[in-house]
C-alpha positions in Angstrom: 0.1 34.4 -26.7 2.4 31.4 -25.6 1.4 28.4 -24.1 3.1 25.8 -22.5 3.8 22.3 -24.4 5.8 19.2 -24.8 8.0 19.8 -28.0 10.6 17.6 -29.7 14.1 19.7 -29.1 16.3 17.4 -30.8 16.3 13.6 -32.2 15.2 11.6 -29.2 15.2 14.2 -26.6 11.5 16.1 -25.7 10.9 18.9 -23.3 8.4 21.2 -21.9 9.1 24.5 -23.9 6.5 27.6 -24.9 4.9 27.4 -28.0 2.4 29.8 -30.1 -1.0 28.8 -29.0 -2.3 26.3 -32.5 -4.3 28.3 -34.9 -7.6 27.1 -35.6 -8.0 25.6 -39.2 -11.0 24.6 -41.6 -12.9 21.1 -39.4 -10.8 21.7 -36.2 -11.9 23.1 -32.9 -9.3 24.6 -30.2 -9.7 22.3 -26.7 -8.3 23.2 -23.6 -6.5 20.0 -22.3 -7.7 18.4 -18.8 -6.0 15.2 -19.6 -3.6 13.5 -21.6 -2.9 9.7 -22.2 0.5 8.3 -23.1 1.0 5.9 -26.6 4.3 3.8 -27.3 4.1 6.5 -30.5 4.7 9.0 -28.6 8.4 8.0 -27.3 9.0 6.2 -30.7 8.2 9.4 -32.7 10.7 11.7 -30.4 13.5 8.8 -31.9 12.6 9.5 -35.1 14.6 11.8 -36.6 15.4 15.2 -37.6 12.2 15.7 -39.1 10.2 15.7 -36.2 12.1 18.4 -34.6 10.6 21.4 -33.2 7.4 19.4 -33.5 4.3 19.2 -30.3 4.5 15.3 -29.2 1.2 13.6 -28.0 -1.9 11.8 -29.8 -4.5 11.2 -27.2 -6.2 14.2 -25.6 -9.4 15.5 -23.5 -10.8 18.6 -22.5 -12.9 21.2 -23.1 -14.0 22.7 -26.5 -12.8 26.8 -26.6 -13.4 27.8 -29.9 -14.5 26.2 -33.1 -13.6 26.3 -37.0 -15.6 26.1 -39.3 -16.6 23.2 -41.9 -16.6 21.0 -38.6 -17.4 16.9 -39.6 -19.2 16.9 -36.2 -21.5 19.9 -34.4 -19.1 20.8 -30.9 -19.5 23.5 -29.1 -17.9 25.9 -26.8 -17.9 24.2 -23.5 -18.4 20.4 -24.4 -16.6 18.1 -23.3 -14.5 16.0 -26.5 -12.0 13.8 -26.5 -10.1 12.1 -29.5 -7.0 11.8 -31.0 -4.4 14.2 -33.0 -1.4 13.7 -34.9 1.1 14.2 -32.8 5.1 14.4 -34.0 3.6 15.6 -37.4 6.3 16.6 -39.8 5.4 19.9 -40.4 2.5 20.8 -38.6 4.3 21.0 -35.7 1.4 22.8 -33.6 -0.6 19.4 -33.6 0.7 17.4 -30.7 -1.9 16.7 -27.7 0.8 17.2 -24.7 0.2 21.1 -24.3 -2.2 23.6 -22.7 -4.0 23.9 -25.7 -4.9 21.6 -28.5 -6.3 21.8 -32.1 -8.2 18.7 -32.7 -10.2 17.5 -36.0 -13.7 17.3 -35.0 -14.5 14.0 -37.3 -12.0 11.9 -34.9 -13.4 12.8 -31.7 -16.3 12.5 -29.6 -18.4 14.5 -26.8 -17.8 12.7 -23.7 -20.8 10.9 -22.3 -21.7 12.3 -19.0 -20.7 8.5 -17.2 -16.7 8.8 -18.5 -14.3 11.2 -16.4 -11.6 13.2 -17.8 -9.1 10.8 -17.4 -11.1 7.9 -18.3 -11.5 9.8 -22.1 -7.7 10.2 -22.0 -7.1 6.6 -23.1 -9.5 6.4 -25.8 -7.7 8.3 -28.7 -5.0 5.9 -30.2 -6.7 2.9 -29.3 -10.0 3.5 -30.7 -8.7 4.9 -34.2 -6.4 1.5 -34.0 -9.1 -0.8 -33.4 -11.5 0.7 -36.2 -8.8 0.2 -38.8 -7.3 -2.8 -37.8 -10.2 -4.9 -36.8 -13.1 -3.2 -39.6 -11.0 -2.1 -42.3 -8.0 -4.4 -42.4 -9.7 -7.7 -40.9 -13.1 -6.6 -42.3 -15.1 -7.8 -39.0 -18.6 -6.9 -39.3 -19.6 -3.8 -36.8 -20.6 -4.3 -33.4 -24.3 -2.8 -34.7 -24.3 -6.4 -37.1 -22.6 -8.9 -35.2 -21.8 -12.5 -36.4 -25.0 -14.9 -35.7 -22.3 -17.5 -35.1 -18.8 -17.1 -33.7 -15.6 -17.3 -35.5 -12.4 -17.4 -33.8 -9.9 -14.7 -33.7 -6.6 -14.2 -32.2 -5.5 -10.5 -30.6 -1.9 -11.0 -29.9 -0.8 -8.5 -27.5 -4.4 -8.4 -25.4 -3.1 -6.4 -22.2 -1.7 -3.6 -24.7 -4.4 -0.4 -25.1 -4.8 -1.5 -28.3 -5.7 -4.8 -27.4 -7.9 -4.1 -24.6 -10.1 -2.2 -26.9 -10.1 -4.7 -29.4 -11.1 -7.4 -27.3 -14.5 -5.9 -26.3 -15.3 -4.7 -30.0 -14.6 -8.3 -31.1 -16.9 -9.8 -28.6 -19.3 -7.0 -29.7 -19.0 -8.0 -33.1 -19.6 -11.7 -32.1 -16.7 -13.2 -32.4 -15.0 -15.7 -30.0 -11.7 -14.5 -28.7 -8.6 -15.6 -27.9 -5.5 -13.6 -26.8 -2.0 -13.1 -25.7 -1.0 -12.4 -22.3 1.9 -12.2 -19.4 -0.1 -14.6 -16.8 -0.7 -12.1 -14.4 -3.3 -10.0 -17.2 -4.9 -13.4 -17.9 -8.3 -12.8 -15.3 -8.8 -9.3 -16.4 -8.9 -9.9 -20.1 -11.4 -12.6 -19.2 -13.1 -9.9 -17.3 -13.4 -7.7 -20.3 -14.3 -11.0 -22.7 -11.6 -12.8 -23.9 -13.0 -16.4 -24.7 -9.2 -17.9 -23.6 -5.6 -16.2 -22.8 -2.3 -17.8 -23.9 0.8 -16.9 -22.1 3.1 -15.9 -24.9 5.8 -16.6 -23.4 5.0 -20.4 -23.5 6.7 -22.7 -26.2 3.2 -24.0 -27.1 1.7 -21.2 -27.3 0.8 -21.3 -31.3 0.0 -24.9 -30.9 -2.2 -24.4 -28.0 -4.4 -21.4 -29.6 -4.6 -23.5 -32.6 -5.9 -26.3 -30.4 -8.5 -24.3 -29.0 -9.7 -23.1 -32.5 -10.1 -26.7 -33.4 -12.0 -27.7 -29.9 -15.0 -25.0 -31.2 -14.9 -27.0 -34.7 -13.4 -24.1 -36.5 -10.2 -22.8 -38.2 -8.6 -19.4 -37.1 -8.4 -17.5 -40.3 -7.6 -13.9 -38.6 -5.0 -12.8 -36.2 -4.5 -9.3 -35.2 -0.7 -8.1 -33.4 -0.7 -5.4 -31.2 2.8 -5.9 -30.9 4.2 -6.5 -34.4 7.9 -8.1 -33.3 9.4 -10.9 -35.3 8.7 -13.0 -32.6 4.7 -11.8 -32.2 4.2 -12.4 -36.1 5.8 -15.6 -35.7 3.4 -16.9 -33.4 0.2 -15.4 -35.1 1.5 -16.8 -38.4 1.9 -20.5 -36.9 -1.5 -20.5 -35.4 -3.5 -19.2 -38.4 -4.8 -21.6 -40.6 -2.2 -23.8 -42.8 -5.1 -25.3 -44.7 -5.6 -24.2 -48.5 -8.1 -21.2 -47.5 -4.7 -20.2 -44.8 -5.5 -17.2 -42.8 -4.7 -13.4 -42.5 -2.4 -11.6 -40.7 -2.9 -7.5 -39.2 -0.3 -5.6 -37.6 -0.1 -2.0 -36.0 3.6 -1.7 -38.0 4.5 -3.5 -41.3 5.8 -7.0 -40.9 7.9 -8.3 -44.0 5.4 -11.2 -45.4 8.0 -13.9 -46.0 8.5 -13.7 -42.2 4.8 -15.0 -42.0 5.4 -17.5 -44.7 8.6 -19.1 -43.4 6.5 -20.1 -40.7 3.2 -20.4 -42.7 3.3 -20.9 -46.2 -0.6 -20.7 -46.0 -0.7 -16.5 -44.5 -2.3 -15.2 -47.3 -2.2 -11.6 -46.7 -0.1 -9.3 -44.2 -1.5 -6.4 -43.3 -0.8 -3.3 -41.1 -2.6 0.0 -40.6 -1.4 3.7 -39.4 -4.3 5.5 -37.2 -2.7 8.9 -38.9 -4.2 7.8 -41.9 -7.7 8.4 -40.1 -7.5 12.3 -40.9 -7.7 11.7 -44.6 -4.9 14.2 -45.1 -1.7 13.6 -46.8 1.7 13.1 -44.4 5.0 12.1 -44.4 6.1 8.6 -42.8 9.1 7.4 -44.3 7.5 8.4 -47.3 4.6 10.4 -48.2 1.4 8.8 -47.6 -1.9 10.3 -49.4 -4.9 11.7 -48.0 -8.2 9.4 -48.5 -11.6 10.5 -47.8 -12.5 6.8 -47.2 -10.2 7.0 -44.1 -11.8 10.3 -42.5 -15.5 8.8 -43.2 -14.6 5.6 -41.5 -13.0 7.4 -38.7 -16.0 9.6 -38.2 -18.7 6.8 -38.0 -16.2 4.5 -35.6 -16.1 7.7 -33.0 -19.7 8.0 -33.2 -20.0 4.5 -32.7 -17.4 4.5 -30.0 -19.5 7.2 -28.0 -22.6 5.0 -28.2 -21.0 2.5 -26.5 -19.3 4.1 -23.8 -22.9 6.1 -23.3 -24.5 2.6 -23.7 -22.1 1.0 -20.5 -20.9 -1.5 -23.5 -17.7 -0.4 -24.0 -15.2 -0.1 -20.5 -12.3 2.4 -21.1 -8.9 1.3 -20.6 -7.9 1.4 -16.5 -6.0 5.0 -16.0 -2.7 5.0 -14.2 -3.3 9.0 -13.2 0.2 11.0 -12.5 2.6 8.2 -12.6 5.6 10.2 -11.5 3.9 13.7 -11.4 1.3 15.5 -12.6 1.2 17.6 -15.6 3.8 18.4 -18.5 7.1 17.2 -16.5 4.7 14.2 -15.2 4.3 13.1 -19.2 8.1 13.2 -19.2 8.1 10.7 -16.4 5.7 8.3 -18.1 7.1 8.6 -21.9 10.3 7.1 -19.8 8.2 4.6 -18.4 6.6 3.4 -21.2 10.1 3.3 -23.2 11.5 0.9 -20.8 8.3 -1.3 -20.6 6.7 -0.6 -17.3 3.4 0.0 -18.4 0.9 -3.1 -19.1 -2.8 -3.7 -18.8 -3.7 0.2 -18.0 -2.4 3.3 -19.6 -0.8 6.0 -18.1 -2.4 9.4 -17.7 -1.8 12.8 -16.6 -4.0 16.0 -15.5 -2.8 19.1 -16.8 
């Protein structure tokens, strides 16, 4: 049976095409897609090169379970509303992208959508929830929201108005941290409404000094920074804001940043870490080089997605504000949205399209 999906047809170009309906694998469910969310990785992967030509695009989805495979990591059944994260633009498994009428999804890295959450809201979760779990809790080793700090410690989230930043602020606050974020001025009040204790304009020449002063005002040193932009400029501000005493600080990002660049700004930055969302599946894959599957990543991902459902159901975690069907609905709308995302036209919200 053929279905419609967005397929990478040549380097730098994706199009709506007819593709085979994906076949179930062990640990996976077949989902009829109701809504999809867009992420920067979606347009970046289309530009990656020949290795992804032929692959389906897309990582975030919300929909209804149509069929269930064997050995599921979570007990889904036919008819369940679920949302989660899939490995779009996979170099080998070309049927895994979310931008299509049907998707196969690993049950571990998904949740049953609570009744208080719409499909459009649920479609904002995939990449962001996974990335927060890895960046804040695996790399920076924050305590989980179930065991928050008794005394707040400062944390910098650079790129607070990105999708990952918006979720990161909320999770960090639930974990008991005092959170400083960076964003354009028009997003400051929104980030404060999510719990950010202070928000700084990343365009200000005194941004790093202001963040350092904020931490000092609490009688603390900034030891941890999470960079949701991962550019040379963002890394430099994070490094400058981190403590420069003997204990130094730790920098984590969504993409690799050369440690020497951080040391050039602040010689006391002890570690520079990065995480890749695709590790959460516990399966080997190629991303520039071969990355082995690690069971510990899958176990953490399964735990974290279970926690996310609890927090959403309890109203402790808010989804990103979805901007629904900007430029049109359906897969054709998704292509319009990818162009907007690539041109930097999206901030403080997430593009979501109904199918």
